[in-house]
N, C-alpha and C positions, 0 to 999 in steps of 0.2 A: 408519603405526601402525595395527594392527587394533584393533577395539573390545574384543577379548578381552584386550589388553594394557593397557587403561585401567582404573584403579581406579574403584570406584563414586563416590568423592568427586570424581575428575577429570571423570567423565562428568556428574555433577550440576553441577560448576563450569561446564563448557562449555555445558550446556543453559541454565543461568541467564544466562550471558553473551550467549546468543543469543535472549533473550526477545522482542526486537522482531521477529526473523525467524521464531520459532516460533508466533507468534500472527497468522496471516494476517488481513489487514484486507479491506476491500471490494476488488473487482476493480480492476485497475490501468489500465483502459482506459475512457474516457468513452463509447465505443460501447455498452458494456453498459448504462450508465445511460440513454442516449437510447433504446435499443431497448426498455428496460423501462418507459418513460414511458407514461401513458395516452394512447390515440390522440387524444384531444381536446386534449391539452396544447399550448400555443403552440409549444414547442420542436420537437415532432414535426411541426408544420405548415411549418417552415422548409425551405429548400432545402439539406439537409445532404448528400444522397447524390449519387453519380455512377453510372456504369453498374454498379457492384458495391455491394451493400448493406453491405459490410464496410469501406468507405472513405467518407471524407467529402469533399465538393467544397469549393472555396473561390470566393468571389465577393466583390468589393468595388468600390465606385464610385470614379471618378477623384478625387472630392472627398476621400473617406475616405483614399485612398492618399496624396494630397498632404498632408493634415493629419498623417497618421501620420509621414511623412518629416520634416515640419517639427518635430514633437514630438521625434522621435528625435534630430534634429540638435541641438536645444536641450539635450536631456539629455546627449548626448555631450560638448557643450561644457562643461557643468557638471561632468561627471566629470573632464575634463581639468584644469579649474581646481581641482577638489578634490584631485587627485593630488599637488599640491604641498604639501598640508597634512598634519599628523600622522595624520589619521583615514583616510588612503587605504590603509593596510596591510591585507592580508587578515585578516579576523576582527575588525576594529576595531569598537567598539560604535557603534550609531546615536546620533546627536546628541540625539534626543528621549529622554526618560525612558520606562521601560516603561509607565507609566500613561498617558503622552501618546500613545504610539504605539498603544496598545490602544483609545484612544477614537475613532480614525478609521481607516478602511481606505483605503490609498493606491491610486492608479491601477493597473490591471492591465496597463498598457502595458509591454512588455519594455524593460529598460534596455539602452542600447548598451554593449558591452564588447569587448575585444580577443578574437579568436578563440583558443580553447584550443589549445595546441601540446604535443607530447610533451616531457616534462621538467617541466611544470607540475603542478598538483594532479590533473589528469586525464590519464591515458596510455592508449594503446591496448593491447589484448591479443588473443588469438586470435579468429578470426571465428566466429560461430555458423553452423553448416552449414545450418540450416533457418529460414526465416521463420515466426514464430508469434506469435500474440497470445492472451491469455487462458490463459497457461501458469502453472505453478508453478515456483518456484526454491527449493530447500531445501539449506541447508548440512548436510553429513553430518558425522559424528563424526570422520572421517579428514581433514577439511579440504577435500574436494572439494564440488562443487555439483551437485545433480541438477536438470535442467530437464526437465519432463514435460508432455505434453498441449498443449492450446490449439487454435487453428484458424488456417487461412490462407485460401485461396480455395476449398477443397473441404470434404469432411467433416471433423468433428472429428478431431484427430490422436491417434494411439495412441503415436507415437514418443517417445523420451526420449534424452537425452544427458548426458554428464558433463563438467564443467569442472574441470581440474586446475590450481590456482594454481602449482604447482611448474614446470609446462611452459608454462602459458598457453594450452593447447590444449583443444579440445572433441573428444569421441569418443562414438560411439553406444553405447548400452547397450540392455538389453531393452526391449520394448514393453509398454504397458499392455494389459489384456484387452479394453478398449473405448475408443473415442475420448471425450475429455472436454475441455470448455472451462470455465474458471473453477471447477474443483474446489478443495478445500483440500488441502494437503499438510503433514503434521505429523511432525516427527522424534520417534521413540520413544526411550525410554532405552536400549533394546537396540541402537540404531543403524538399525533399519528405518524406513521412511517410510510413513505411513498416508495414502492418497488416498481422499477421500470426495466423492461427489456430482458435480454439474456442471450447466451450463446447458442450455437447450433445454427438453425436458420434464424436470422435476426428476428426477435419477438417484438410485435407491434402492439402489445397489451401492457397494462399497468394495473396495480392494485394497492389498496391501503390496509395497513394493519392498525387496529385500534386497541391500545393497551387496556382501555376500560372494559372491553368485551372479550379481549383475547382472540379476535377473529379478523380474518382477512376478507376483503370485498373488492369487487372490480370497480375501477373508476374510469375516467375517459382514457382513450387510446392515443398513443403518440402518433404523429402524422406519418412517420415511416418506422419500420422495424429497426431496433438498434441493439448492438452488442459491442462491448469494449468501449462504450461511450463514457461520458462523465455526467454527473448530476450535482448541482451546486445550489444550496439555499441562498437566496438573495435576501437583502435587508428588508424588503417589502413583503417577504413571506412567500413569494413565488419561487419556483425551482427552474433553474436553467439547465437544459439538457443539450449536450454539445457532441456532434460527431458520432463516431462509432461505425463499425462495419465499413461500408464504402460510401460514406456521405460526408459532405462538408456542411450540412444544414444544422440548424439549432432551433430549438422551440422552448416555450415557457409553459409550465404547468401552474395553473391558478387553483389553489385549494378551495377558494371561495365558490368556484363554479364547477370544480372537478374536470376541467377541460384543458387540452393542450392547444397552443397556437404558435405558428411560425414566427420566428424573429430573424435577425440578420444571419447571414452565412459566413463561415470562415473563408480564408483565401483559397483553401484547398482541402481535400479529404485528410481527416486526421483521426486516429484511434490509438489506443494504448498510451494516451496522453494523460496529463494531470490538469486539474481545474482548481484554482485557489481563490477564495474570496478575499480581496484585499481590504484594508481598513477603510478605504474611501468608497467601497461598495462595488467597484469594478471587479471583473474576474479574469485572472491570469491563466491563459491556456499555454502549456509548455510541452514541446517535444512531441513524441509519439511516432506513429508510422503513417505514411501516406502511400497512395497507389498512383501508378502512372497510367498513361492512356491504354496500355496493353495488358493482357493477363500476365500476372506474376511480376509486373514491374513495380516493386515495392521498395521503399527506402525509409530509413529513419531520418527524422528532421531535427535540426538544432534550433529552428525558428520558434517564435512565441507570438501570441496575439492577446490583445485586451478586448474584453466585452464590456460595453458601457450600458447599463440598464436604462440610463436616461435617454439614449439615442436608439437603443436596440441594434447597435452596429458593432462589428469587430474592426480592429485596426492592428497593424503590425507594430511590434515593439522590438527591443533588442534580441539578439540571438545568442544562444549558449556557445561555449567554446567547442563543443562536440555534440553530435546527435545523441539522443537518449530516447529509449521507450521503456516502460515498466519501471521508471524511476519513482522517487517520492519527491513531493513538494510540500513544504511545511511553512506556514506563516509564523514568523518570529515576533516577539513582543514589540520590536522596534519598527515593524511594518515591512521589513525585508522578507524574502522567501528563500529558504534553503532547498536547493535541488540536489539530490544525492543518488549516486549509483545508476542502475538501469541496465540496458542491454542494447546491442547494436547488430542488426542483421546484415549490415553492410560489411562487416568484418568477416573474413573467411573462417575465423576461429570462434565466431560468436562472442565478440568482445564484451566483457562486463567490467565497466570502469569503476575504480574505487574513488575516483575524483568527485568533488562536489563544487557547486557554484552558488553565488548569491545574486538574487535579482533585487534591484533597488527601484521601487516605483517612482521615486523622486527624479531619477535620471533615465529610467527606462533601459537600464543596461545590466548585463551580467558580469560578474567578476569572480575569479577563482578564490576558493578558501581551502582550508585543510582537507586532507584526503582520509577516507576510512582506512582501516587496517586491511581490508580486502574489498574487492568488487562484489556487489550484491545485486540480485534481481528478485523481485517478489517479496522484498523486505517491508518493514514498517518503519515509520518515523513519527514519533509522538512528542508533541510539545508538553513538557511537564510543567507543574505549577511553579517550579523554581527557575524557569526560563531556559533550561537545558532541553536538548532533544534526544530522546531515547531511540536508537536504531537497533532493531532486532530481527533475527531470522533471516529468511531468504535463501538463495542458492548462489553458488559460483558456477556459472555455466561452463568455464574452462576446465575445472576439476570435477565437475559433476557431483558436487557434495552439497548437502544441506549444511547451513551455517549454525553452529551451536553456541555462539557467544554474542554478546551485545556490546554496543559502544554508546558513549554520550558525546554529543556535540555542544560545545560551549561557545555561543555567539560572541561573548566578550573576548575570548582568546582566538577565535577562529580555528579551533582544532578539535579533533576527535581523540577520545581515550577509551580503552577497553575497560569494562567493569565486571567481567566474569561470564561464566557459562550459563546457559539456560538449562532447565532441568531435562529438556528434551530437544534434540535438533528439530528445527521446524523449517522445512522448505516452503510450506504453504502456511502462512500465519496472518492473523489479524490482531489488531491492538486497539483497545479502548481506554481512554483516561477516565477513571471512576471519580466520583464526587469527592472521595477522601484523598485523592492525589495518587493513589496506586494505579497500576496499569494492568489490565487483564490481557493476557496473551493466549490466543487460541491457535492450534495448528496441528499439523501432522508432518511426519518425515515423508516427504513426497516419494523419495527414492524407494523406500521400503514399504510404502503403504501401511505404515505401522499404526498403532492405536492412536486416537485423538488425544491431544494433550491440552491441559489448561493450567496455567500458572499465573502468579501475580508478581509484578515488580514493585518493590517498595523503595522509593527514593530515600 
C-alpha cells in the first residue's frame, strides 16, 4: 500500500504505534562508548583490541574459564529442576516481588538455556547482504524496513538496503550522499526518512530518503555538527534534534521547508542519552554523558529534562537512582517510560547495571522496578502489541560477551522473565516492530565481527 492511499488518521496511528522505533536511542554498539571514553579512563587501558580497532579481542585465564564453566553447570542444573515447576513456562513472573528484585542487581553471568531453533519464538529470515555496524533501521509506512549507513572494515558506508517482511528478503536501494556511522533516522509523516549527522568529526549535513523513488537527496543542514545525538518526531510533524558531541543545543527540522532552526537548550551538554515522545507531546530526555570544563572531564548523569514544543524550552524533571548512558527508554501503554540497563564510565570496572526504572509523567519522578537477568548495553527494548517489552541483544561490559538471550518486561507485574536464546548472539543489534506484530532483529556478534544476522521474534 502506498502512503498516498493511507488516511491521515491511519498514518498517525502507525506513527504512534512505532514510537519506540521512531525515537532513536544511544548507539547500539559498545564500541562507540569505549572509543568515546577519555584516554585516561581505566576501560581504555585494557586489552580490548585486536589487529583491527573495530573489533575487540578476548582473553581469560584458565581459572576464570573453569570457574565460569562450574557456575554455568550449576545454573543449568537449577534450570532443569525448575522446569518441573509451574513457573517454567515462558513469560512466567519472577518469584521475587518487583520491589525485591529492584533492590539488588543479579549476576551478569549468562544463564544456560537450550539453543533456539526454527519454530520457537525466534526464527530465521533472509540474510543481510552486507556486514555493517552503527547503521540505522527504520520501519517505513508500507511495512518495509530501511537499513542505511554504518561501517565495516573500511570507510563509512553510503549503501542502504530494504527488508520486505512479505518475502523475508533484503534488496539494495539508493545510496546516501555521504558515508555515515551512528546517524539518526526518523520516519516523517509523509513517509520519507530524515537522516541527520554521524560520528567521526560531527557531521553537519542531513538528507532524506524517499521510498517512492528509492533515492536519497540532501536537505537543509543542522546548525551544528552532531553525533550521538537524538532525533524525535513531534506530533506536529517537525523533528526535535537534541545534544550530541559537545553541545547542549537543540534544533527543529521542518519537513515543509526542509530547514533547521534553533530552539531552547538543555541545562548542559548531553550525549548517549535517550529521547522519548510522551503521550502529551512533550519529550523526555534521560541520562547520557556530559562534559566538564576541562578536556577529558566526562561523567554519566542521572538527571532528566522535559522539552515542551509549545514553549520551545527545556526544564528539569526527576532524576534516576543512578547514572546511565546507552540505556533504553520505552514508552509504555499507560504513559510511563521504562528505562533499562546502560553503562557507566564513572565506575572503574565499567559498570553495566541490570536494574530498571520507571518514569511517571504525572509526578515527574522515577521509581525502581524489576531487574533484568543481566546488565546490558547496546541492547534494544521494543514495545509489543500485547503491551509487553522485548529486551534483546547487547553486551555485558564486565564479562566482555555478546548477550545471546532475550527477556520480556511485564508492566503489570513489574518484572522481567527470560524467553529463550536468539539464533545468534548480537552485540550490535537493532529491532523494529513490524505491522503483523513480529519483531525484526538485525545485528552482528561485535566481539567476533561475525556474519550479519537477521531473525524474527514471534510473540
